[in-house]
One Martini backbone bead per residue (centre of mass of N, CA, C, O) as a GRO file, in nm:
protein
  194
    1ALA     BB    1   1.150   1.023  -0.167
    2ARG     BB    2   0.970   1.153  -0.385
    3LYS     BB    3   1.141   1.403  -0.439
    4VAL     BB    4   1.393   1.255  -0.528
    5GLN     BB    5   1.262   1.100  -0.762
    6LYS     BB    6   1.169   1.351  -0.918
    7ILE     BB    7   1.449   1.472  -0.962
    8LEU     BB    8   1.571   1.228  -1.108
    9ASN     BB    9   1.372   1.227  -1.344
   10LYS     BB   10   1.441   1.509  -1.450
   11MET     BB   11   1.739   1.452  -1.500
   12ARG     BB   12   1.700   1.223  -1.703
   13PHE     BB   13   1.540   1.383  -1.909
   14ARG     BB   14   1.748   1.605  -1.964
   15ARG     BB   15   1.976   1.417  -2.049
   16ARG     BB   16   1.829   1.285  -2.287
   17PHE     BB   17   1.768   1.544  -2.444
   18TRP     BB   18   2.062   1.637  -2.465
   19ASN     BB   19   2.168   1.387  -2.617
   20MET     BB   20   1.989   1.422  -2.862
   21ALA     BB   21   2.095   1.701  -2.944
   22GLN     BB   22   2.392   1.620  -2.973
   23SER     BB   23   2.358   1.396  -3.189
   24ALA     BB   24   2.223   1.583  -3.392
   25GLY     BB   25   2.465   1.786  -3.414
   26ARG     BB   26   2.669   1.581  -3.539
   27ASN     BB   27   2.477   1.493  -3.807
   28GLY     BB   28   2.204   1.665  -3.903
   29LYS     BB   29   2.047   1.381  -3.921
   30ARG     BB   30   1.812   1.139  -4.033
   31VAL     BB   31   1.740   0.789  -4.034
   32ARG     BB   32   1.521   0.608  -4.267
   33ASN     BB   33   1.497   0.330  -4.434
   34GLY     BB   34   1.795   0.409  -4.563
   35GLY     BB   35   1.726   0.705  -4.552
   36SER     BB   36   1.794   1.048  -4.593
   37HIS     BB   37   1.761   1.375  -4.419
   38GLN     BB   38   1.794   1.687  -4.463
   39GLY     BB   39   1.729   1.987  -4.253
   40LEU     BB   40   1.746   1.909  -3.964
   41SER     BB   41   1.767   2.024  -3.676
   42PRO     BB   42   1.868   1.950  -3.366
   43VAL     BB   43   1.593   2.022  -3.238
   44GLU     BB   44   1.413   1.863  -3.429
   45VAL     BB   45   1.535   1.589  -3.371
   46ALA     BB   46   1.481   1.587  -3.066
   47LEU     BB   47   1.171   1.621  -3.086
   48VAL     BB   48   1.114   1.376  -3.253
   49GLU     BB   49   1.239   1.171  -3.051
   50PHE     BB   50   1.059   1.242  -2.816
   51PHE     BB   51   0.781   1.168  -2.961
   52VAL     BB   52   0.858   0.879  -3.022
   53SER     BB   53   0.876   0.790  -2.728
   54LEU     BB   54   0.581   0.855  -2.656
   55ALA     BB   55   0.452   0.674  -2.870
   56ASP     BB   56   0.572   0.413  -2.761
   57ILE     BB   57   0.439   0.422  -2.481
   58ALA     BB   58   0.138   0.442  -2.627
   59GLY     BB   59   0.146   0.242  -2.887
   60MET     BB   60   0.252   0.396  -3.130
   61PRO     BB   61   0.362   0.488  -3.409
   62LYS     BB   62   0.649   0.637  -3.506
   63SER     BB   63   0.527   0.837  -3.718
   64VAL     BB   64   0.356   0.997  -3.520
   65GLY     BB   65   0.593   1.121  -3.361
   66GLU     BB   66   0.738   1.249  -3.600
   67ILE     BB   67   0.516   1.436  -3.698
   68TYR     BB   68   0.461   1.588  -3.437
   69GLY     BB   69   0.752   1.686  -3.389
   70LEU     BB   70   0.775   1.854  -3.647
   71LEU     BB   71   0.528   2.036  -3.600
   72PHE     BB   72   0.619   2.140  -3.321
   73SER     BB   73   0.897   2.271  -3.444
   74SER     BB   74   0.729   2.438  -3.632
   75GLU     BB   75   0.643   2.768  -3.730
   76GLU     BB   76   0.494   2.629  -3.970
   77PRO     BB   77   0.286   2.496  -4.156
   78LEU     BB   78   0.250   2.167  -4.305
   79ALA     BB   79   0.272   1.966  -4.565
   80MET     BB   80   0.280   1.645  -4.654
   81ASP     BB   81   0.524   1.665  -4.853
   82GLU     BB   82   0.711   1.793  -4.641
   83ILE     BB   83   0.703   1.565  -4.435
   84ILE     BB   84   0.811   1.345  -4.618
   85ALA     BB   85   1.082   1.482  -4.693
   86ARG     BB   86   1.193   1.538  -4.396
   87LEU     BB   87   1.141   1.219  -4.288
   88GLY     BB   88   1.117   0.978  -4.501
   89LEU     BB   89   0.832   0.901  -4.572
   90SER     BB   90   0.570   0.756  -4.664
   91LYS     BB   91   0.266   0.829  -4.782
   92GLY     BB   92   0.106   0.624  -4.609
   93SER     BB   93   0.232   0.693  -4.332
   94ALA     BB   94   0.157   0.993  -4.333
   95SER     BB   95  -0.146   0.962  -4.371
   96GLN     BB   96  -0.201   0.788  -4.120
   97GLY     BB   97  -0.075   0.978  -3.910
   98LEU     BB   98  -0.259   1.224  -3.968
   99ARG     BB   99  -0.527   1.084  -3.918
  100PHE     BB  100  -0.471   1.011  -3.626
  101LEU     BB  101  -0.410   1.302  -3.521
  102ARG     BB  102  -0.687   1.416  -3.602
  103SER     BB  103  -0.866   1.218  -3.435
  104CYS     BB  104  -0.710   1.329  -3.162
  105GLN     BB  105  -0.657   1.641  -3.190
  106ALA     BB  106  -0.332   1.706  -3.250
  107VAL     BB  107  -0.424   1.815  -3.529
  108ARG     BB  108  -0.463   2.074  -3.780
  109THR     BB  109  -0.617   2.229  -4.038
  110VAL     BB  110  -0.481   2.461  -4.280
  111TYR     BB  111  -0.540   2.750  -4.460
  112ARG     BB  112  -0.418   2.857  -4.787
  113VAL     BB  113  -0.390   3.095  -4.997
  114GLY     BB  114  -0.351   2.946  -5.318
  115ASP     BB  115  -0.360   2.651  -5.178
  116ARG     BB  116  -0.465   2.309  -5.209
  117ARG     BB  117  -0.328   2.221  -4.975
  118ASP     BB  118  -0.275   2.070  -4.680
  119PHE     BB  119  -0.224   2.201  -4.358
  120TYR     BB  120  -0.023   2.152  -4.055
  121GLU     BB  121  -0.089   2.174  -3.699
  122PRO     BB  122  -0.042   2.177  -3.373
  123GLU     BB  123  -0.153   2.088  -3.070
  124LEU     BB  124  -0.063   2.259  -2.760
  125GLY     BB  125  -0.284   2.161  -2.573
  126LEU     BB  126  -0.313   1.932  -2.329
  127ARG     BB  127  -0.616   1.915  -2.297
  128ASN     BB  128  -0.685   1.855  -2.595
  129LEU     BB  129  -0.511   1.607  -2.629
  130ALA     BB  130  -0.632   1.434  -2.401
  131ALA     BB  131  -0.929   1.452  -2.487
  132GLY     BB  132  -0.897   1.333  -2.769
  133PHE     BB  133  -0.777   1.062  -2.683
  134LEU     BB  134  -1.006   0.967  -2.499
  135LYS     BB  135  -1.246   0.996  -2.703
  136GLU     BB  136  -1.112   0.845  -2.968
  137LYS     BB  137  -0.955   0.586  -2.821
  138ILE     BB  138  -1.055   0.482  -2.539
  139GLY     BB  139  -1.361   0.461  -2.562
  140PRO     BB  140  -1.377   0.253  -2.801
  141ARG     BB  141  -1.215   0.031  -2.649
  142LEU     BB  142  -1.427  -0.022  -2.432
  143VAL     BB  143  -1.647  -0.119  -2.624
  144GLU     BB  144  -1.484  -0.345  -2.755
  145GLY     BB  145  -1.431  -0.495  -2.487
  146SER     BB  146  -1.728  -0.565  -2.429
  147GLN     BB  147  -1.766  -0.750  -2.673
  148LYS     BB  148  -1.540  -0.952  -2.598
  149LEU     BB  149  -1.659  -1.035  -2.324
  150ALA     BB  150  -1.918  -1.159  -2.435
  151GLN     BB  151  -1.775  -1.380  -2.594
  152LEU     BB  152  -1.624  -1.503  -2.353
  153GLU     BB  153  -1.879  -1.584  -2.190
  154GLU     BB  154  -1.973  -1.795  -2.395
  155ILE     BB  155  -1.728  -1.981  -2.364
  156ILE     BB  156  -1.739  -2.023  -2.053
  157ALA     BB  157  -2.025  -2.166  -2.047
  158ARG     BB  158  -1.876  -2.443  -2.175
  159GLU     BB  159  -1.737  -2.511  -1.927
  160SER     BB  160  -1.634  -2.630  -1.660
  161PRO     BB  161  -1.730  -2.555  -1.347
  162ASN     BB  162  -1.450  -2.485  -1.224
  163LEU     BB  163  -1.341  -2.310  -1.458
  164ARG     BB  164  -1.580  -2.117  -1.481
  165LYS     BB  165  -1.552  -1.981  -1.205
  166VAL     BB  166  -1.273  -1.857  -1.251
  167HIS     BB  167  -1.338  -1.701  -1.518
  168GLU     BB  168  -1.575  -1.535  -1.412
  169ASN     BB  169  -1.409  -1.383  -1.204
  170ARG     BB  170  -1.208  -1.250  -1.403
  171VAL     BB  171  -1.421  -1.109  -1.582
  172GLY     BB  172  -1.541  -0.945  -1.351
  173ARG     BB  173  -1.291  -0.771  -1.311
  174ILE     BB  174  -1.279  -0.650  -1.590
  175ARG     BB  175  -1.557  -0.516  -1.577
  176SER     BB  176  -1.484  -0.328  -1.340
  177TRP     BB  177  -1.264  -0.178  -1.492
  178GLN     BB  178  -1.441  -0.081  -1.722
  179LYS     BB  179  -1.643   0.083  -1.554
  180ALA     BB  180  -1.433   0.273  -1.440
  181GLY     BB  181  -1.345   0.387  -1.713
  182GLN     BB  182  -1.631   0.493  -1.795
  183ARG     BB  183  -1.641   0.694  -1.550
  184ILE     BB  184  -1.371   0.856  -1.595
  185ILE     BB  185  -1.389   0.991  -1.873
  186PRO     BB  186  -1.603   1.214  -1.822
  187PHE     BB  187  -1.448   1.340  -1.589
  188ALA     BB  188  -1.189   1.404  -1.744
  189LEU     BB  189  -1.319   1.582  -1.961
  190LYS     BB  190  -1.433   1.789  -1.767
  191PHE     BB  191  -1.162   1.867  -1.640
  192LEU     BB  192  -1.014   1.949  -1.910
  193LYS     BB  193  -1.226   2.184  -1.982
  194GLY     BB  194  -1.252   2.343  -1.686
   0.00000   0.00000   0.00000
C-alpha cells in the first residue's frame, strides 16, 4: 500500500509540474499585482510556481518562492533589479525576500568585477538548505516559544485550581514537544553535515 501511494504521489507531482509548464507555454508570462512581465520561459515559470508552492507549504511569503525559483532556473547570478524586473516585485518585497533567503542560507551573494551591485545565486545542496533553515528559522522559534510558554505559565498560575490543572497538563505536553525539537535540531544538523 505504501509503494502504491508513493507511486501515486510521484505521478501527481509530475502531472502538476507538467500542467504548470504547459500553462506557462501557452501564455509565456506571469502576472503579479496587475502587472505583467515578459521574458520568463515556460520552464522558468514552472519552476517559479513550483517553489511558490513549496514556500506556501512552509508558510513563507510567495515572493520568497518566486525569487528562489527564478534564481534556481537562471544559469547566471542575478542582481536585485533584474529579479524585480523579471518577477514584477516591489523593491521592498524583493529586498525582504532576498534577506530571508540569505538568512536561511538558501542564496548567496556573488561578486562581479566592475559591477557594484550584489548578484545572487541559489544554494543547490539540499543539506545546506535544510541546515540553514533549521539553524536560522526553527531554532529561534523554539527559543521564542519557550518565552511564550513562561508567560503562559504565569497566567495559568492565576486560574482556578481545576482549570489550572488542565492547562498545566497541556502546557507540559507542549514543553515536552519543545524539548524534543531542541534535541532533534542538533542531531539533524549533524546528520545533514554528513
